[in-house]
C-alpha positions in Angstrom: 41.4 -56.4 -47.4 37.8 -54.6 -47.2 35.9 -53.8 -50.5 36.8 -51.1 -52.9 34.7 -49.2 -55.0 35.7 -47.8 -58.0 35.4 -46.7 -61.1 37.3 -45.2 -64.2 35.1 -43.0 -65.9 34.9 -41.8 -69.6 34.3 -38.0 -70.2 34.0 -36.8 -74.0 33.5 -32.8 -73.6 32.3 -31.2 -77.1 35.5 -29.3 -78.6 34.5 -26.2 -77.5 33.8 -27.1 -73.9 37.0 -28.8 -73.4 39.3 -26.1 -71.8 36.5 -25.2 -69.8 36.0 -28.8 -68.6 39.5 -29.4 -67.3 39.6 -25.9 -65.4 36.4 -26.9 -63.7 37.8 -30.4 -62.7 41.6 -29.6 -61.9 39.7 -27.4 -58.9 37.9 -30.4 -57.3 40.9 -32.9 -57.7 42.6 -31.7 -54.2 39.4 -31.3 -52.5 38.0 -34.8 -53.5 41.1 -35.8 -52.6 40.5 -34.6 -49.1 37.1 -36.4 -48.5 37.1 -38.9 -46.1 37.4 -42.6 -47.9 39.3 -41.3 -51.2 42.0 -44.1 -51.6 42.3 -42.5 -55.5 41.1 -39.6 -57.2 42.7 -39.0 -60.4 42.1 -36.7 -63.8 43.6 -37.6 -67.0 43.9 -36.3 -70.6 44.2 -38.2 -73.6 47.1 -36.9 -75.5 45.6 -38.3 -79.3 42.1 -36.8 -78.2 42.6 -33.9 -75.9 38.4 -33.8 -76.0 38.9 -37.1 -73.8 39.1 -36.9 -70.0 39.6 -39.8 -67.8 38.4 -40.2 -64.1 39.9 -43.1 -61.9 38.5 -43.0 -58.7 38.8 -45.9 -55.9 36.8 -45.2 -52.3 36.9 -47.2 -49.5 33.0 -48.0 -49.7 30.2 -47.2 -51.3 28.6 -45.1 -48.7 32.0 -43.0 -49.1 31.7 -42.8 -52.8 27.4 -42.1 -52.3 28.9 -38.4 -50.0 31.1 -38.0 -52.9 28.5 -37.8 -55.9 25.9 -36.1 -53.2 28.0 -33.1 -52.6 26.0 -29.4 -54.1 29.2 -29.1 -56.4 29.2 -32.7 -57.8 25.4 -33.1 -57.8 25.2 -29.2 -59.9 27.8 -30.2 -62.3 25.9 -33.9 -62.9 22.7 -31.7 -63.7 24.6 -29.5 -66.2 26.6 -32.3 -68.0 25.7 -32.2 -71.2 26.4 -28.6 -71.4 30.1 -29.7 -71.7 29.3 -33.4 -72.7 29.9 -34.5 -76.7 28.0 -38.1 -75.2 27.1 -38.9 -71.6 29.8 -40.5 -69.4 31.3 -44.5 -70.0 31.4 -45.5 -66.0 33.4 -48.8 -66.1 33.4 -50.3 -62.0 36.8 -51.5 -61.4 37.9 -53.7 -58.5 41.1 -52.7 -57.0 43.4 -55.9 -56.6 46.8 -54.2 -55.7 47.7 -51.8 -52.6 47.5 -48.3 -53.0 50.5 -46.5 -53.9 49.1 -43.3 -53.1 50.8 -43.1 -49.6 54.5 -44.0 -50.8 
């Protein structure tokens, strides 16, 4: 199996920005999943803390992830992310040890 590049990203939004953040990123889920090299792309919201969003992403290669990260809408959001966030992203690199269940 070739290396897969993934991470879990925690986005802690300011309370007044949580709904806008969710609406913005909900619109990005399906297009992101359709990008070349996307194996898994999930957006989650913590049930106990509705200002906490969690992204779980697995990409076929670092190059695919870099293409995704450098798309105009992703770069624009990254530049303005602190308008939404209480604190900057907490990003945890992960290694995918099991096969993807996305194609089941």
